[in-house]
Each structure stands twice: as structure tokens, then as C-alpha cells.
N, C-alpha and C positions, 0 to 999 in steps of 0.2 A: 600287524607284522605282515610284510609281503610274503607271497608264496610263489615259487617257481614250479611250472609244470613243463616237463620235456615232452614233446609231441611226436616228432618224426626224425629218423636218422636216414640219410641217403648217402650211399657210397657212389661217387662218380669215378674216382681212380683209387685203386688199392695202394697201400704202402708196400706190400710184398710184391716183388717182381714175378714170382711164380706162385700160383695158387691163390687162395683167399686169405683175407685178414681175419683176425680175431679181436675186434675192437671192444673196448669197455669205456664207460663214462663215469667220471667222478664229479661230485658236487662238494666243494670245500674239503677235498681230500678223501672223501668216502666213496667207495665204489657203489653206484646206484643202479647200474645196468651192465649186463654182459659179464664176461666175454661171450660173444656170439660169433659163429662162422658167417662171414660176410664177403660176398664176391662183388665185383664191379656191377654197377647198375642196380644194386640192392637198395630197397626202399621199404622201411618198416615203421609202422606206427608204434610209438612207445606209450603204453597205457597206464603204468603203475608208478610213475616217478613224479612225486609231488613233495616239495620240501619248503618249510618256512625258513626265513633268514632275516637278519637285520643288517641294514647298510647295503651290502652287495653280496653276491654269491659268485664263486669261481667255478666255472665249468671247464673240465678238461676231457679230451679224448685221447685214449691210449690204445696202442696196439700190442697185444700179448705176443711175446717172442721168447721161445724157449732157448734159443741159441745164444743171443748176445744181450739179453735184457730187454724189457719192454720199452717201446718207443712212444714218446710224447708227440702226438700229432697236432696239438694246439691247445691254447688256454684263452679263455675270455672271462672278464669280470663284468657281470650284469647287475643292474640296479632296478630297472623298470621296463615296461613295454612288452612287446611281443614281436616275433619275426623269426629270423634265422641267423646263425653264425656259421662261418666256414673254418675248417681245419685243413691246413695245406702243408704242413711240415713233412719232410722226408719223402716228397714226391706224391703224397696222398692228397686226395681231395674229397672231403666229406662236408655235408651240410646238416645242421641240427636245428630243428624247429623248437621254439619255446614260447611260453606265455607267462608273464608275471602279473599277478593281481594282488 
């Protein structure tokens, strides 16, 4: 059974126009990281997110928002390999590194 490891999250542009974002990551609908306070040019190593899956795994990046509901910044379905994916909805730009073994 393959296992995904999330490795690094980088914020290039925040979704919020003023201040910092509070993003969180989901794998197959379950929150696995965050929310954390993140400003532009933020780059953090993610060390404790490993999960087994069968077939494919869905990775989502959300931005916590108290005013009008949380914002989905993007979704990717992954099956194998390693690299990074981009999340660019609502004016945001994040990259997430991953490895599947």
C-alpha cells in the first residue's frame, strides 16, 4: 500500500489581502496539518504527515476564515511519484512538496 509524505509548504502569495493567512491541509477529507499563521514568503518543513492510501489520495489546501467561511485554495489527486503541487485559487499561490512511496 503506498504512503504519502508531505514535506514542505511555501506561501508565495497570501489569499487574504490584509495580514496573514491561516492555511490547513486535508488528506482525503481529514485535516492533517494546521491551521498555522502564514505570511507571504513563508516556507516550512512539514515533518509529521505520513498516510497510507489505496488507489489515489486527495490533497486539499484550505484557508481558515472566520468572517465568510473557509476558502478552498486548491485540490489535487495524487497516485505516485514525488514533487510539488500548486494551489492558486482566490488569488493565493502556495506550493506543497510531497513524496509517495
